[in-house]
SESEVO-215941 format. One record per atom (N, C-alpha, C): residue in three letters; x, y, z; residue number from 1. Coordinates in nm, 3 decimals, decimal comma. Atoms other than C-alpha are relative to their C-alpha. Layout:
+------+---------+---------+---------+------+
: seti :      px :      py :      pz : mise :
+------+---------+---------+---------+------+
:  ala :       X :       Y :       Z :  NUM :
...
+------+---------+---------+---------+------+
//
This chain:
+------+---------+---------+---------+------+
: seti :      px :      py :      pz : mise :
+------+---------+---------+---------+------+
:  met :   0,087 :  -0,116 :   0,001 :    1 :
:  met :  -0,001 :   0,000 :  -0,001 :    1 :
:  met :   0,091 :   0,124 :   0,000 :    1 :
:  asn :  -0,074 :  -0,125 :   0,006 :    2 :
:  asn :   0,134 :   0,344 :  -0,094 :    2 :
:  asn :  -0,088 :   0,115 :   0,043 :    2 :
:  ile :   0,078 :  -0,110 :  -0,058 :    3 :
:  ile :   0,015 :   0,646 :   0,104 :    3 :
:  ile :   0,082 :   0,129 :  -0,012 :    3 :
:  leu :  -0,063 :  -0,131 :   0,009 :    4 :
:  leu :   0,095 :   1,011 :   0,033 :    4 :
:  leu :  -0,080 :   0,100 :   0,084 :    4 :
:  phe :   0,061 :  -0,109 :  -0,075 :    5 :
:  phe :   0,019 :   1,289 :   0,282 :    5 :
:  phe :   0,051 :   0,132 :  -0,056 :    5 :
:  met :  -0,037 :  -0,127 :   0,056 :    6 :
:  met :   0,014 :   1,642 :   0,146 :    6 :
:  met :  -0,051 :   0,118 :   0,084 :    6 :
:  cys :   0,044 :  -0,129 :  -0,056 :    7 :
:  cys :  -0,003 :   1,993 :   0,293 :    7 :
:  cys :   0,075 :   0,108 :  -0,078 :    7 :
:  val :  -0,061 :  -0,107 :   0,076 :    8 :
:  val :   0,128 :   2,331 :   0,183 :    8 :
:  val :   0,152 :  -0,006 :   0,008 :    8 :
:  ala :  -0,145 :  -0,012 :  -0,011 :    9 :
:  ala :   0,484 :   2,348 :   0,319 :    9 :
:  ala :   0,071 :  -0,133 :   0,026 :    9 :
:  asn :  -0,063 :   0,128 :  -0,034 :   10 :
:  asn :   0,542 :   1,980 :   0,407 :   10 :
:  asn :   0,099 :   0,024 :   0,114 :   10 :
:  ser :  -0,088 :  -0,033 :  -0,112 :   11 :
:  ser :   0,685 :   2,116 :   0,730 :   11 :
:  ser :  -0,049 :  -0,057 :   0,132 :   11 :
:  ala :   0,053 :   0,045 :  -0,129 :   12 :
:  ala :   0,451 :   1,996 :   1,009 :   12 :
:  ala :  -0,109 :  -0,107 :  -0,019 :   12 :
:  arg :   0,112 :   0,094 :   0,005 :   13 :
:  arg :   0,110 :   1,839 :   0,939 :   13 :
:  arg :   0,030 :  -0,128 :  -0,076 :   13 :
:  ser :  -0,024 :   0,119 :   0,081 :   14 :
:  ser :   0,209 :   1,605 :   0,659 :   14 :
:  ser :   0,124 :  -0,077 :   0,051 :   14 :
:  gln :  -0,116 :   0,068 :  -0,057 :   15 :
:  gln :   0,545 :   1,529 :   0,824 :   15 :
:  gln :  -0,040 :  -0,085 :   0,121 :   15 :
:  ile :   0,050 :   0,075 :  -0,117 :   16 :
:  ile :   0,368 :   1,427 :   1,147 :   16 :
:  ile :  -0,084 :  -0,118 :  -0,046 :   16 :
:  ala :   0,080 :   0,110 :   0,052 :   17 :
:  ala :   0,119 :   1,220 :   0,950 :   17 :
:  ala :   0,084 :  -0,111 :  -0,058 :   17 :
:  glu :  -0,093 :   0,099 :   0,057 :   18 :
:  glu :   0,402 :   1,048 :   0,764 :   18 :
:  glu :   0,064 :  -0,084 :   0,113 :   18 :
:  gly :  -0,066 :   0,069 :  -0,114 :   19 :
:  gly :   0,579 :   0,965 :   1,091 :   19 :
:  gly :  -0,096 :  -0,095 :   0,070 :   19 :
:  leu :   0,099 :   0,084 :  -0,067 :   20 :
:  leu :   0,262 :   0,832 :   1,253 :   20 :
:  leu :  -0,038 :  -0,120 :  -0,086 :   20 :
:  ala :   0,041 :   0,110 :   0,090 :   21 :
:  ala :   0,158 :   0,626 :   0,950 :   21 :
:  ala :   0,110 :  -0,106 :  -0,014 :   21 :
:  lys :  -0,110 :   0,098 :   0,007 :   22 :
:  lys :   0,502 :   0,467 :   0,925 :   22 :
:  lys :   0,003 :  -0,088 :   0,122 :   22 :
:  lys :   0,004 :   0,075 :  -0,123 :   23 :
:  lys :   0,466 :   0,360 :   1,286 :   23 :
:  lys :  -0,117 :  -0,100 :   0,004 :   23 :
:  val :   0,121 :   0,079 :  -0,003 :   24 :
:  val :   0,111 :   0,229 :   1,249 :   24 :
:  val :  -0,008 :  -0,106 :  -0,112 :   24 :
:  phe :   0,002 :   0,088 :   0,117 :   25 :
:  phe :   0,155 :   0,073 :   0,901 :   25 :
:  phe :   0,139 :  -0,025 :  -0,050 :   25 :
:  pro :  -0,142 :   0,021 :   0,039 :   26 :
:  pro :   0,519 :  -0,047 :   0,887 :   26 :
:  pro :   0,019 :  -0,069 :  -0,136 :   26 :
:  glu :  -0,012 :   0,069 :   0,128 :   27 :
:  glu :   0,446 :  -0,257 :   0,576 :   27 :
:  glu :  -0,031 :   0,094 :  -0,118 :   27 :
:  ala :   0,038 :  -0,094 :   0,107 :   28 :
:  ala :   0,321 :   0,046 :   0,378 :   28 :
:  ala :   0,118 :   0,086 :  -0,041 :   28 :
:  glu :  -0,094 :  -0,102 :   0,047 :   29 :
:  glu :   0,526 :   0,285 :   0,166 :   29 :
:  glu :  -0,070 :   0,133 :   0,026 :   29 :
:  val :   0,064 :  -0,124 :  -0,043 :   30 :
:  val :   0,446 :   0,621 :   0,326 :   30 :
:  val :   0,092 :   0,115 :  -0,030 :   30 :
:  arg :  -0,077 :  -0,120 :   0,031 :   31 :
:  arg :   0,562 :   0,959 :   0,201 :   31 :
:  arg :  -0,086 :   0,121 :   0,024 :   31 :
:  ser :   0,073 :  -0,125 :  -0,009 :   32 :
:  ser :   0,469 :   1,324 :   0,234 :   32 :
:  ser :   0,063 :   0,100 :  -0,094 :   32 :
:  ala :  -0,050 :  -0,105 :   0,089 :   33 :
:  ala :   0,502 :   1,630 :   0,014 :   33 :
:  ala :  -0,084 :   0,123 :   0,023 :   33 :
:  gly :   0,075 :  -0,126 :  -0,013 :   34 :
:  gly :   0,392 :   1,993 :  -0,002 :   34 :
:  gly :  -0,012 :   0,068 :  -0,136 :   34 :
:  ser :   0,018 :  -0,076 :   0,123 :   35 :
:  ser :   0,257 :   2,218 :  -0,276 :   35 :
:  ser :   0,100 :   0,114 :  -0,011 :   35 :
:  gln :  -0,103 :  -0,105 :  -0,005 :   36 :
:  gln :   0,509 :   2,485 :  -0,166 :   36 :
:  gln :   0,095 :  -0,038 :   0,114 :   36 :
:  pro :  -0,087 :   0,051 :  -0,106 :   37 :
:  pro :   0,778 :   2,297 :   0,029 :   37 :
:  pro :   0,082 :   0,108 :   0,071 :   37 :
:  gly :  -0,077 :  -0,092 :  -0,081 :   38 :
:  gly :   0,951 :   2,479 :   0,311 :   38 :
:  gly :   0,111 :  -0,073 :   0,075 :   38 :
:  lys :  -0,099 :   0,072 :  -0,085 :   39 :
:  lys :   1,160 :   2,349 :   0,602 :   39 :
:  lys :  -0,072 :  -0,076 :   0,107 :   39 :
:  leu :   0,061 :   0,081 :  -0,106 :   40 :
:  leu :   1,086 :   2,082 :   0,860 :   40 :
:  leu :  -0,012 :   0,086 :   0,126 :   40 :
:  asn :   0,029 :  -0,079 :  -0,118 :   41 :
:  asn :   0,924 :   2,249 :   1,160 :   41 :
:  asn :   0,057 :  -0,064 :   0,125 :   41 :
:  pro :  -0,061 :   0,058 :  -0,119 :   42 :
:  pro :   1,129 :   2,195 :   1,477 :   42 :
:  pro :  -0,105 :  -0,035 :   0,109 :   42 :
:  phe :   0,105 :   0,033 :  -0,094 :   43 :
:  phe :   0,807 :   2,198 :   1,684 :   43 :
:  phe :  -0,064 :  -0,133 :  -0,035 :   43 :
:  ala :   0,054 :   0,130 :   0,042 :   44 :
:  ala :   0,679 :   1,902 :   1,479 :   44 :
:  ala :   0,094 :  -0,109 :   0,045 :   44 :
:  val :  -0,100 :   0,099 :  -0,042 :   45 :
:  val :   1,003 :   1,716 :   1,548 :   45 :
:  val :  -0,009 :  -0,023 :   0,151 :   45 :
:  ser :   0,007 :   0,008 :  -0,145 :   46 :
:  ser :   0,976 :   1,795 :   1,921 :   46 :
:  ser :  -0,126 :  -0,073 :   0,043 :   46 :
:  ala :   0,126 :   0,065 :  -0,037 :   47 :
:  ala :   0,610 :   1,689 :   1,943 :   47 :
:  ala :   0,005 :  -0,149 :  -0,027 :   47 :
:  met :  -0,010 :   0,142 :   0,034 :   48 :
:  met :   0,681 :   1,360 :   1,771 :   48 :
:  met :   0,097 :  -0,071 :   0,093 :   48 :
:  asn :  -0,094 :   0,058 :  -0,095 :   49 :
:  asn :   0,981 :   1,298 :   1,997 :   49 :
:  asn :  -0,068 :  -0,032 :   0,134 :   49 :
:  glu :   0,072 :   0,022 :  -0,125 :   50 :
:  glu :   0,745 :   1,328 :   2,293 :   50 :
:  glu :  -0,080 :  -0,132 :   0,001 :   50 :
:  ile :   0,073 :   0,130 :   0,005 :   51 :
:  ile :   0,555 :   1,019 :   2,170 :   51 :
:  ile :   0,089 :  -0,110 :  -0,056 :   51 :
:  gly :  -0,095 :   0,104 :   0,036 :   52 :
:  gly :   0,868 :   0,829 :   2,073 :   52 :
:  gly :   0,016 :  -0,026 :  -0,148 :   52 :
:  ile :  -0,017 :   0,015 :   0,142 :   53 :
:  ile :   0,868 :   0,887 :   1,700 :   53 :
:  ile :   0,097 :   0,106 :  -0,052 :   53 :
:  asp :  -0,103 :  -0,090 :   0,046 :   54 :
:  asp :   1,176 :   1,039 :   1,537 :   54 :
:  asp :  -0,022 :   0,034 :  -0,147 :   54 :
:  ile :   0,015 :  -0,042 :   0,139 :   55 :
:  ile :   1,104 :   1,245 :   1,224 :   55 :
:  ile :   0,110 :   0,097 :  -0,039 :   55 :
:  ser :  -0,106 :  -0,098 :   0,023 :   56 :
:  ser :   1,423 :   1,450 :   1,245 :   56 :
:  ser :   0,080 :  -0,020 :  -0,128 :   56 :
:  arg :  -0,070 :   0,029 :   0,126 :   57 :
:  arg :   1,566 :   1,279 :   0,935 :   57 :
:  arg :  -0,084 :   0,025 :  -0,122 :   57 :
:  gln :   0,089 :  -0,035 :   0,112 :   58 :
:  gln :   1,265 :   1,366 :   0,722 :   58 :
:  gln :   0,032 :   0,143 :  -0,044 :   58 :
:  his :  -0,020 :  -0,136 :   0,048 :   59 :
:  his :   1,282 :   1,676 :   0,507 :   59 :
:  his :  -0,115 :   0,040 :  -0,091 :   59 :
:  ser :   0,108 :  -0,052 :   0,082 :   60 :
:  ser :   1,035 :   1,899 :   0,323 :   60 :
:  ser :   0,034 :  -0,024 :  -0,149 :   60 :
:  lys :  -0,019 :   0,028 :   0,144 :   61 :
:  lys :   0,981 :   1,810 :  -0,041 :   61 :
:  lys :  -0,131 :   0,028 :  -0,074 :   61 :
:  gly :   0,116 :  -0,018 :   0,089 :   62 :
:  gly :   0,746 :   1,877 :  -0,332 :   62 :
:  gly :  -0,036 :  -0,130 :  -0,066 :   62 :
:  ile :   0,046 :   0,122 :   0,070 :   63 :
:  ile :   0,555 :   1,627 :  -0,536 :   63 :
:  ile :   0,102 :  -0,042 :  -0,105 :   63 :
:  asp :  -0,100 :   0,031 :   0,105 :   64 :
:  asp :   0,823 :   1,652 :  -0,808 :   64 :
:  asp :   0,122 :  -0,069 :   0,057 :   64 :
:  asp :  -0,116 :   0,065 :  -0,063 :   65 :
:  asp :   1,080 :   1,524 :  -0,556 :   65 :
:  asp :  -0,023 :  -0,147 :   0,033 :   65 :
:  leu :   0,031 :   0,140 :  -0,028 :   66 :
:  leu :   0,902 :   1,191 :  -0,511 :   66 :
:  leu :   0,034 :  -0,088 :  -0,118 :   66 :
:  pro :  -0,034 :   0,088 :   0,107 :   67 :
:  pro :   1,012 :   0,890 :  -0,711 :   67 :
:  pro :  -0,121 :  -0,031 :  -0,088 :   67 :
:  pro :   0,112 :   0,032 :   0,091 :   68 :
:  pro :   0,794 :   0,831 :  -1,021 :   68 :
:  pro :  -0,061 :  -0,134 :   0,028 :   68 :
:  lys :   0,050 :   0,134 :  -0,031 :   69 :
:  lys :   0,764 :   0,464 :  -0,925 :   69 :
:  lys :  -0,100 :   0,004 :   0,116 :   69 :
:  phe :   0,092 :  -0,015 :  -0,113 :   70 :
:  phe :   0,596 :   0,569 :  -0,598 :   70 :
:  phe :  -0,128 :   0,071 :  -0,049 :   70 :
:  ile :   0,113 :  -0,084 :   0,042 :   71 :
:  ile :   0,370 :   0,830 :  -0,763 :   71 :
:  ile :  -0,101 :  -0,084 :  -0,082 :   71 :
:  val :   0,093 :   0,078 :   0,080 :   72 :
:  val :   0,221 :   0,588 :  -1,019 :   72 :
:  val :  -0,071 :  -0,112 :   0,078 :   72 :
:  ala :   0,056 :   0,109 :  -0,081 :   73 :
:  ala :   0,146 :   0,334 :  -0,744 :   73 :
:  ala :  -0,072 :   0,049 :   0,124 :   73 :
:  ile :   0,066 :  -0,054 :  -0,118 :   74 :
:  ile :  -0,021 :   0,568 :  -0,490 :   74 :
:  ile :  -0,140 :  -0,060 :   0,014 :   74 :
:  asp :   0,133 :   0,050 :  -0,032 :   75 :
:  asp :  -0,324 :   0,406 :  -0,327 :   75 :
:  asp :  -0,088 :   0,109 :   0,066 :   75 :
:  tyr :   0,073 :  -0,103 :  -0,073 :   76 :
:  tyr :  -0,425 :   0,697 :  -0,104 :   76 :
:  tyr :   0,079 :   0,129 :   0,002 :   76 :
:  ile :  -0,056 :  -0,134 :  -0,019 :   77 :
:  ile :  -0,360 :   1,072 :  -0,110 :   77 :
:  ile :  -0,086 :   0,066 :   0,104 :   77 :
:  ile :   0,074 :  -0,063 :  -0,111 :   78 :
:  ile :  -0,458 :   1,244 :   0,211 :   78 :
:  ile :   0,051 :   0,144 :   0,011 :   78 :
:  met :  -0,034 :  -0,142 :   0,001 :   79 :
:  met :  -0,469 :   1,624 :   0,201 :   79 :
:  met :  -0,020 :   0,057 :   0,142 :   79 :
:  leu :   0,004 :  -0,057 :  -0,134 :   80 :
:  leu :  -0,397 :   1,810 :   0,526 :   80 :
:  leu :   0,009 :   0,151 :  -0,006 :   80 :
:  tyr :   0,005 :  -0,147 :   0,016 :   81 :
:  tyr :  -0,489 :   2,167 :   0,438 :   81 :
:  tyr :  -0,093 :   0,058 :   0,105 :   81 :
:  arg :   0,086 :  -0,072 :  -0,093 :   82 :
:  arg :  -0,637 :   2,419 :   0,676 :   82 :
:  arg :  -0,082 :   0,100 :  -0,077 :   82 :
:  trp :   0,090 :  -0,089 :   0,070 :   83 :
:  trp :  -0,940 :   2,594 :   0,535 :   83 :
:  trp :  -0,052 :   0,105 :   0,096 :   83 :
:  leu :   0,051 :  -0,109 :  -0,085 :   84 :
:  leu :  -1,047 :   2,933 :   0,675 :   84 :
:  leu :  -0,141 :   0,032 :  -0,034 :   84 :
+------+---------+---------+---------+------+
//
């Protein structure tokens, strides 16, 4: 199963979701990306460390940074945008 989490900057929400999904679904290929990638949010890293999940090696990336082999095999795309 291939799962992609997306948000705007790929700095917090989608990074946290990626880390959690990798823990819950270790057999799945889980990635995250942003429509306007930024930098990994240190508060996201800290929050995940509090529950024993290390996302410090993850980095912000755009959809174009993902391997084509993963993209064509995506089963689920989960959007984590905040609507006002």
